C-alpha positions as CSV (number, residue, x, y, z in Angstrom):
1,M,-6.4,-75.6,-35.9
2,G,-5.3,-72.0,-35.4
3,A,-7.4,-68.9,-35.2
4,G,-6.4,-67.7,-38.7
5,H,-9.2,-69.4,-40.6
6,A,-12.1,-67.0,-41.4
7,G,-14.7,-66.7,-44.1
8,L,-17.0,-64.1,-45.3
9,G,-20.6,-64.7,-46.1
10,R,-23.4,-62.7,-47.5
11,A,-24.0,-59.0,-46.5
12,E,-26.7,-58.5,-43.8
13,R,-28.5,-55.4,-42.5
14,R,-28.1,-54.3,-39.1
15,P,-30.8,-52.6,-37.0
16,G,-30.8,-49.0,-38.2
17,G,-30.1,-49.8,-41.7
18,R,-26.2,-50.1,-41.8
19,R,-25.0,-52.9,-43.9
20,C,-22.5,-55.3,-42.6
21,R,-20.6,-58.5,-43.6
22,R,-21.4,-61.8,-42.0
23,R,-18.0,-63.0,-40.5
24,I,-17.5,-66.6,-39.8
25,Q,-14.6,-67.7,-37.6
26,I,-14.0,-71.4,-37.7
27,G,-13.5,-73.0,-34.3
28,W,-14.5,-75.8,-32.0
29,L,-16.8,-76.0,-29.1
30,Y,-15.9,-77.1,-25.4
31,E,-17.9,-79.4,-23.2
32,D,-19.5,-77.7,-20.1
33,H,-17.8,-80.3,-17.8
34,A,-14.2,-79.6,-19.2
35,E,-11.7,-78.1,-16.8
36,A,-8.6,-76.0,-17.5
37,K,-5.3,-78.1,-17.5
38,D,-1.8,-77.1,-17.8
39,I,-2.6,-73.4,-16.8
40,D,-2.4,-71.6,-13.5
41,V,-5.9,-70.2,-13.2
42,S,-4.8,-68.3,-10.1
43,A,-2.0,-66.3,-11.8
44,V,-4.4,-63.6,-12.7
45,S,-7.6,-62.6,-10.8
46,D,-10.2,-59.8,-10.5
47,I,-10.3,-57.6,-7.2
48,Q,-13.7,-56.1,-6.8
49,F,-14.1,-52.8,-4.7
50,E,-17.3,-51.4,-3.5
51,L,-17.5,-47.9,-5.1
52,K,-19.1,-45.1,-3.3
53,G,-19.9,-42.0,-5.3
54,D,-22.6,-40.2,-7.1
55,A,-21.6,-40.0,-10.7
56,L,-18.8,-40.3,-13.4
57,P,-18.3,-39.0,-17.0
58,L,-19.6,-41.4,-19.5
59,D,-16.2,-41.4,-21.1
60,H,-14.2,-41.8,-17.8
61,A,-11.6,-44.5,-18.5
62,W,-8.6,-42.1,-19.0
63,L,-9.7,-39.8,-16.1
64,L,-10.2,-42.8,-13.8
65,Y,-6.9,-44.2,-14.7
66,Q,-5.1,-40.9,-14.0
67,A,-6.9,-40.6,-10.6
68,L,-5.9,-44.1,-9.5
69,L,-2.3,-43.4,-10.3
70,T,-2.3,-40.7,-7.5
71,L,-3.2,-43.4,-5.1
72,A,-1.0,-46.2,-6.7
73,P,1.7,-44.9,-9.0
74,W,3.0,-48.6,-9.6
75,L,-0.2,-49.1,-11.7
76,G,1.5,-47.6,-14.6
77,E,4.4,-50.0,-14.4
78,E,2.2,-53.2,-14.3
79,A,1.8,-54.4,-17.9
80,G,-0.5,-57.2,-17.0
81,L,-3.0,-55.1,-15.1
82,G,-6.5,-54.0,-16.4
83,I,-9.2,-51.6,-15.1
84,H,-12.6,-52.8,-15.9
85,P,-15.2,-50.4,-17.4
86,I,-17.4,-49.0,-14.6
87,Q,-21.3,-49.5,-15.1
88,G,-23.8,-46.8,-14.5
89,A,-27.0,-45.2,-15.8
90,D,-26.6,-42.8,-18.6
91,T,-28.1,-39.3,-17.6
92,G,-28.1,-38.0,-21.3
93,G,-25.8,-35.1,-20.3
94,G,-22.4,-36.8,-20.8
95,E,-22.4,-38.4,-17.3
96,M,-23.6,-41.6,-15.7
97,I,-25.2,-42.1,-12.2
98,L,-23.6,-44.7,-10.0
99,N,-26.0,-46.8,-8.0
100,R,-25.4,-48.4,-4.5
101,R,-24.1,-51.7,-6.2
102,A,-21.4,-49.9,-8.3
103,K,-18.0,-51.6,-8.3
104,L,-14.4,-50.9,-9.3
105,V,-12.8,-54.1,-10.7
106,I,-9.2,-54.5,-11.4
107,R,-7.8,-57.5,-13.3
108,Y,-4.3,-58.1,-11.7
109,P,-1.4,-60.5,-11.5
110,A,-1.4,-62.4,-8.3
111,A,1.7,-60.8,-6.8
112,R,0.0,-57.4,-6.8
113,L,-2.9,-58.4,-4.4
114,P,-1.3,-57.0,-1.3
115,D,-0.7,-53.6,-3.0
116,L,-4.3,-53.5,-4.3
117,E,-5.9,-54.4,-0.9
118,K,-4.3,-51.2,0.4
119,L,-6.6,-49.1,-1.7
120,S,-9.7,-49.9,0.3
121,G,-10.9,-46.9,2.2
122,Q,-9.1,-44.5,0.0
123,S,-10.8,-41.5,-1.9
124,F,-9.9,-39.8,-5.1
125,K,-11.5,-37.3,-7.6
126,V,-12.6,-37.8,-11.2
127,N,-13.4,-34.3,-12.5
128,H,-15.5,-32.9,-9.6
129,H,-16.8,-36.3,-8.5
130,T,-15.3,-37.6,-5.3
131,L,-15.3,-41.5,-5.1
132,T,-14.3,-43.9,-2.2
133,L,-13.2,-47.4,-2.5
134,G,-14.8,-49.7,0.0
135,K,-14.4,-53.3,0.8
136,S,-12.6,-55.6,-1.7
137,K,-13.4,-59.1,-2.7
138,V,-11.2,-61.3,-4.9
139,K,-12.9,-63.2,-7.8
140,A,-11.3,-66.0,-9.9
141,L,-11.5,-65.8,-13.7
142,T,-14.4,-67.7,-15.2
143,Q,-14.1,-71.1,-16.7
144,H,-17.1,-70.5,-18.8
145,T,-17.8,-69.1,-22.3
146,P,-18.8,-67.1,-24.3
147,L,-16.6,-64.2,-23.2
148,Y,-17.4,-60.6,-24.0
149,A,-15.3,-57.4,-23.9
150,H,-17.2,-54.1,-24.1
151,T,-14.3,-52.5,-26.0
152,V,-11.3,-53.9,-27.8
153,C,-8.9,-51.5,-29.5
154,T,-6.2,-52.5,-32.0
155,G,-5.4,-49.0,-33.4
156,S,-7.5,-49.7,-36.5
157,E,-10.7,-47.6,-37.0
158,D,-12.6,-49.5,-39.7
159,E,-14.2,-52.8,-38.9
160,Q,-12.6,-54.8,-41.6
161,T,-9.1,-54.0,-40.6
162,F,-10.0,-54.5,-36.9
163,T,-11.2,-58.0,-37.8
164,R,-8.0,-58.7,-39.5
165,D,-6.0,-57.4,-36.4
166,I,-8.0,-59.7,-34.2
167,L,-7.4,-62.8,-36.3
168,R,-3.7,-62.1,-36.3
169,E,-3.6,-61.6,-32.6
170,L,-5.7,-64.7,-31.9
171,D,-3.4,-66.6,-34.1
172,A,-0.2,-65.5,-32.4
173,M,-1.8,-66.4,-29.0
174,D,-2.7,-69.9,-30.5
175,I,-6.4,-69.3,-29.5
176,T,-9.2,-71.3,-31.1
177,T,-12.4,-69.5,-31.2
178,R,-15.2,-68.1,-33.0
179,F,-15.8,-64.4,-32.6
180,I,-18.6,-61.8,-33.2
181,C,-17.7,-58.1,-33.8
182,G,-20.3,-55.6,-32.4
183,R,-20.8,-52.0,-32.2
184,P,-17.9,-49.4,-32.6
185,Q,-17.0,-47.7,-29.3
186,K,-15.4,-44.2,-29.0
187,F,-13.2,-43.2,-26.0
188,F,-10.5,-40.7,-25.1
189,D,-7.0,-42.4,-24.8
190,G,-5.1,-39.5,-23.4
191,E,-4.2,-38.0,-26.7
192,K,-7.2,-38.4,-29.1
193,I,-10.5,-40.0,-29.6
194,A,-9.9,-43.7,-30.3
195,T,-12.1,-46.3,-31.8
196,G,-12.7,-49.8,-30.6
197,Y,-15.4,-52.5,-31.0
198,S,-17.4,-54.7,-28.7
199,L,-16.2,-58.4,-29.1
200,M,-17.7,-61.7,-28.3
201,L,-15.6,-64.8,-28.2
202,H,-17.5,-68.2,-28.3
203,G,-16.7,-71.8,-28.8
204,L,-13.4,-71.4,-26.7
205,P,-11.9,-74.5,-25.1
206,I,-11.6,-73.7,-21.3
207,E,-7.7,-73.5,-21.4
208,H,-8.1,-70.8,-24.3
209,A,-10.9,-69.0,-22.3
210,I,-8.5,-68.7,-19.3
211,R,-5.6,-67.6,-21.4
212,V,-7.6,-64.7,-23.3
213,Q,-8.8,-63.5,-19.9
214,Q,-5.3,-63.5,-18.4
215,Q,-3.7,-61.8,-21.4
216,G,-6.5,-59.7,-23.0
217,L,-6.7,-58.5,-26.6
218,G,-5.6,-55.3,-28.1
219,L,-4.4,-52.1,-26.5
220,H,-5.3,-50.0,-23.6
221,R,-5.9,-52.5,-20.8
222,K,-5.8,-49.8,-18.2
223,L,-8.5,-48.0,-20.0
224,G,-10.9,-51.0,-19.8
225,C,-10.2,-52.2,-23.3
226,G,-9.6,-55.9,-24.2
227,I,-10.8,-57.2,-20.8
228,F,-13.0,-60.3,-21.2
229,I,-15.9,-61.3,-18.8
230,P,-18.4,-64.1,-19.1
231,H,-21.7,-63.4,-21.0
232,K,-24.9,-65.3,-21.1
233,S,-26.0,-64.8,-24.6
234,I,-24.2,-64.4,-28.0
235,T,-27.2,-62.3,-29.3
236,A,-27.1,-59.9,-26.3
237,V,-24.0,-58.0,-27.8
238,G,-26.4,-55.7,-29.5
239,A,-26.2,-54.8,-33.2
240,I,-23.6,-57.4,-34.2
241,D,-22.2,-59.5,-37.1
242,A,-23.7,-62.8,-36.2
243,V,-21.9,-66.1,-36.5
């Protein structure tokens, strides 16, 4: 069964009063003891750098990418590479504070590991903030679901069109899943303020979970979009269209 089978149910009210449609993506569940077969799990991994610095702009993805290009110009040529969103505490003034556990995580094809390891110890600036990359550690992609992406961008601004975009892309990838569309996210893409949505994928067979992590969904992988990580709870997405 492909990913293109979807249904629309009754309208529901989100927290805050905004009405939404209940979207149901037909899929099938995996068993916890299942293992990925016929797929090279090690072809794509995450490298995690300790990140030393005080703060970053909340909307930092484009600025961070441009800063990293000064250290490693080849990043722009690597289509399969993604830069995870950096986590921090919102100060309320358009910036976020980085704590001691802050990390820069890059999803990369295996052949680029030697190049990425050379970044340890290097410093760069994002606006007026100086950041330094510390020790690195490689982490394999998860073999568990559900999977969550903070932002997926397809180029469509309204949620209904975005949902259709996701259905088409999942179908083209032959991915079987149920999904939950969450809050809209705004970010600067280098030219304009773009719109994306948080997205939860659940009910994925393990092989499909690995594939969607390796390939991602939508646009702007180097701006942190379409990069999926494991998530513990479907309801933890926030204000969501629940399956």
